[in-house]
N, C-alpha and C positions, 0 to 999 in steps of 0.2 A: 553750022555745030549740031552734033549728034543729036545731043538733049531739048533745044529750041524746043520746040513742040511739048516737054516737059514744063518745064519756066515757066513758060506763053498761058500754060491753063492755070497749072498753081497760081504764080503772081500777076497778079492783077488790080493793086492799090500799091499804091506802095513803089517803092524804086529797086529792083533789084538788076548789076550790071555782074553781068559775069565776060571774068578772060576767057577765051577756048587757048586749047594745047597753041597754037600758032598763035597768041598774042594777042588778035581783034578779040574787040569789045561788043558785047552785044544788050543792048540795055529794057527790064522787065518791068511790067507796071505801066501803072498810068501817068508818073515820073511826079505825083503829087503831094512825093514824101512825106503822105499820113497811111500808114502807119511807120517809114519811116525808110531806108535808106544804107543799104550795105552794095557789098562789093568781094566778089569773090574769085578765085582763080581757078579753075579743071584745068589738070597737069596732062595728064596726055586722051589717048581717045577711049583708051578700056574703061577707064572711070565715066567715061560720058554717057558710053551704051550700056551700063552696069544702069547710073541713076536710069537711063527712060524707062532700061525692063525691071525692074524691084528697089523703086527711090526709099522703102522706107529700112531695109537692112544695105544698098550701096553707102546713102550717106554718111550716116555713123563709122562704114568703112574705110569710105573715102580718106576722110579728119583721120583718122587710124590712122595712116599708110600718110598722112601727109600726101595726096593724090590732091587733095583742095583743100585749098585756108582762104584763111580769110586776111582781104587785101586791102591796102590804101587805111588808114584807122578804123574799117571793121571788126568787131569784137567777134566769136561764138555766139553769143550769149545778145546780141543786135541781130546778127542772121536771121539766127532762130530765131529771136521774137518779132522778124517780120514772115517768115514762113508761115510759124504759126497764126499769126491773125489773119494771113489770107487762108492757111486751110485751112484753121479752126476746126469741129470736130470731127471733122469729113477725112475720107481714105481714096482723094483718087476720084483717079478716072481710069477706065482701059482694062491695060495689065495688071497696075496698080489696085485697082476696085480684087479684080481678080482673083488675086491672091490674098488680097485680105479673106472673102467669102472662103478660099480653101483653106483659111488655115482656121477660120470659126468651123470647117466641117474635120478638123481631126483636134481638134482642141482637144478631147476629154480624155485620146492617147498622149499627146505632150504633157497633158496637169495628171498621170498618174505617179502617185505621191507615195508609193509605201517605205515602210522607214527608213530600210536601207536606200534608196535614191534622194530621198528626205536629206540623210547625211551630208548623204556626196554633196546637193544641190545647196546647202548649207557653209558645207567648206568652202565651195570655189570660191566665192565672198569674203563667206563669214571669217578664215581661219587666213588671209591676208596678213601680211605687217601688221604687229598693233602699231607699230612708229607712222605706218599711213595712214590710219585712223586719227593721230593723235594731230598731225595737222591743221583739220578742220574740224572736230568736233572738236563737241565744249568741253573743260577738265572732267565730266561724269561719263564721257561717253557714249550720251543721250544722242542714238540713230534714230533716231523719226522723227517725225511731226515736230516744231515747236507746235507753242500759246502765246498770242503778241497781245498783250492789254497796252502796247502802247507803238505807234509805225517805229518807234525811236531803239526801243527795245533791243538789245546786246544779245547774242543768244543764249550766252550762259543763263541771264533772269529769262528769256521766254523759254527754255527748256525748264527750269527750274518753275516757273509757272507750269508746266504742262506737270507735272510732276505733282503740284498742291489740286489743280483743275484735278489729276485723273483722283487724288485719295482722298477729293472732297463727294467727291462720287460713291465710293466706297462704303459707304460708313465706319467705320475702320472702331474695334472696342479693344482697351487689352484683351489680352487669353486667347483672338482667333485667331483660326488658324490659316495663313494666305497663303496663295498658290499665285505664280505666278511664271508664264507657260509665254514659251518665247524669251528667257528672263535677260539674255543679251553680255551686259561688259557689269549686269548686275545693279546698279543706279538707282532705276527704282524702286525694287525692291529692300535694297538699303536704307533709301528715303522712307518706304513707308515704313518701317522697323524703327526708323529716328523718332516718325512723328505721333509711334503707338506703341503701349508692350504688349506687343504682334510675333508669332512665330511663321516665319516665312520660307518657303519652301518653291528656291526657280527652278528653272526643267531649259537647258540649252540641246542642239547636238551639237554645236562648233566649240572645239579642246580647244579654243586658245581663251576662249569669253568664259571658259565652265573652270580654268585656271585658275583667268587671272579675277571674276567674281570669288572665290571665295576665300582669293590670299586677301580684298580689299575688304572681303569680313570680316575675316580675322585682324588685320589692320584697325577697322572700326570698330572690335571686340565689339560685335554682335554673333560670333561664329558661334555661340553658342543657339541661339535664334533666326539666327538667317545661314542655309543651305545653300549651293547651285549643285543641280545633279547634271549630267552627261546624261540622256537617258529621252524618248523619241513623250510627246505624251501619251500616248495612247496607252502605255502601259503602266500606267502610271497608279499609284491603289489608294486606299484610302478616300476620306471627304473632307473638306475647306470649307470652313466660311464666308471669304471672301476668295475668286478666282480671277485671274487682271492679266488682261494680256495684249503686249503690243505691240505693231507689226512685225506679228509673226504668221496671222491668217493669210496674207500676201501671196503664202507660201505653202497652202494646204491644199490649193486644187482646187478646182470644182467636184470632182470626183469625191470628193471626201469628204464636207460640206456635211453631210448627213452625220457620220460617223464623228465628225465635231464637235457639236450641235451635242449628240450625244450625252459624248464625254462629259460636260462642262455640264451635263441636267445628273450624270450618274456621281461625278466628283461633289456637287456643295450638297450643302446642308440643305434643307429644307426649307429652313428663316436665312437660306444664306444668298449674298451678292453676286454676279458679275459681270464686267465692263472689258467690253470687246474695240482696241483700237486698232481701224485698220486703215490703208484709204481702196478709192469706192470712186465709180466709174460715174456719173449724172445723169449718162443717157444710153442704160442699159447692159446690156452683156456686150462683148466684145472676145475679141486676145489681145493677146500680149505683144509688146512691136517685136519683130525680129529680132531685131540690134539687141534687146537690150537683152530676151530670151538667151541668147548665143552666146552672149560678153558679159552679161552684169549678174542676172534671177536665172539661169537657168530653173526649170519647173518653178516658175514663178506664174504671179493673177494677177490682176485687179477687180475685185467685181462690182459688182451695180447692187443695190440693196434688193433689187431685186429677184435675182439669185438667192442669195440671204438667208431675208425672213420664211420664205415659204421651209427649210430644215428645219430655222429656229422651233415653228409652229408645231411641227412634225417630231418635235425633239419634247414636243409639254412646257417650255417653259414659257416665262412671262417676257415681253417688252415691255420695260420699267420706262425708258429711254430713247432716244432718240437725236444726237444732233449733230450738225455738221456744219465741219468744219472747211473753207475756202480757199483764204488762198492762204493760210496760215504757214501751208508745207514748201509754199509759190519765195519767204521770203523767209525760208528757213534755208530752200536749198539756194537761194543767191547767197547770203549768208558762208556758205558750205562753201559756197566755190567762186568766191573772192575770198575769204582764207588758204583754197588750195590754191588758189592762182597766187595769194602774198608767196608761195612756201613751199612753190611748182620747182626751185631744184633744190628742195632737200626730198622730192617726191621721185625726182629724173633720181637719183645718185638710189636710191630703195628702190625701181621698176629701171623705168627706162624712158628716154623722147614716147614709145609710140604708147604703153600705160598712162599719162602724165594722157597725152593725146586723151586717146580713149574714157579718163576719166572725166575729162575735163566737160567730152562730149554725153557721157553721165547725166554729171550737175547741169550743167546749163539744157540740154533737152530737156530734163525730168522739169528744170523749175517750167521752163516753155508750156507739160504738158497742165501742167495745172492752173497757171497764168489763161491759154487755148484751147484746150484738148480735153474739157468734162473730167478732170481728174478733181477729187476732193478728201476729202477724210471722216470718218464717220466713227463715232463711238457710242456704243450702242453697251447700251446696260441692259442685266439679263436677271428675272429670277425662280425661282421655283413658287415660290407663294405672288399673288397681288398684291399682298397688303408689307412686304419685303424689305421695305423703301415709304418712307414719308408720301400723303396725294400730291403735294404741288412741289414744284420745282426749286421752290426760297430755303432747302435744307443744306442747296448743292453749292450757295452764291454764298448762305451765312458761314457755314464750313468752310471753306476754299479760301473766305477775306480772315476766319477766324486761322486759320491753317499759316495764311502768310503774312498775319501778323508773329505767329508764334517762329518763326525759320524766318523773316526779312534781314535778319542780323546777320546768321549761315549763306543767303539768298549776295549780303552785298558784301562779304569776302568773298563770295567761289567768284561773283564778279568783280572782282577789283583784282 
């Protein structure tokens, strides 16, 4: 088996059975069953060769193309969980490690993200059919990390709690101007406007999101206070009392961090408050997985806080709060994967089988990156003045509970 050296290096615990193109089986690991057991089949020698030379790209491509399949009752999450438990946060050895180092050297070129390129990258993912997102997202189309208060929370409840949690950190007051950078399908902006008599401007680069979010504002009777514009945040004018950005910073690119935080500082009023919610790395700077960069989020990059904080400091903004959400996104992605698989036949009718396998690998692989690969979510609260928020964090919990009490009936109807 050509790929035997790869599996021998990677799988040292648990048990992985690999069925080779000639039908023979090899078992890798210590056979303990801890952390698990899985069986896969590799259908041709070309796939074996690609796995050996560039596993970080070849594994996802082989699953997409059907040249690597899960066998004997093994699920894709089960297989990737076993791999993730063995690899942890590492990048492997030999050629795979060398390729990682080369990607580190050229990552600034890969993340060059001027406005025209940013719009093209956004369209690649977010202008897919809305019917696809309806298969696995909650009714509000929240496409970012949910916030679980209990292990058995539904995805609808957890996403509602996420919006309440963010709103609590914004310290909303009547009459404020709120800017939502990367406003998605409008759910957070509409939620904020429903909680307080504020004026919300959302900005997105996705034409599909732009059309739907404004239609939602009109349908909710909030069009006089909420609008969504198809514009790059770098081209905004005016000042805002509150700025929020959820799930957008991952698309900014390392080269543009200074520009991003300088713009927040310029757009924020003197007593304003901003909140940036982003996926992050817990183990320092890295590179985007090449499969994710090619097929899912071109131009995207998950930053480490050590890369982000220096640019905040240079912008003159105060960091008034930092919170790390660890396994919340793993649970979010698990819920999305389960919902997608339950309606997979509908997804295949919208696109095709190859697309479905790609989406399966994206959701399941992303879940395992949060369980085993050092990924997390950070929420950084920012202000121009150090006294813009109360001295202790008690206000966050107190406000969140007050908001939750007000929105519980709405939440209950949404979940039902």
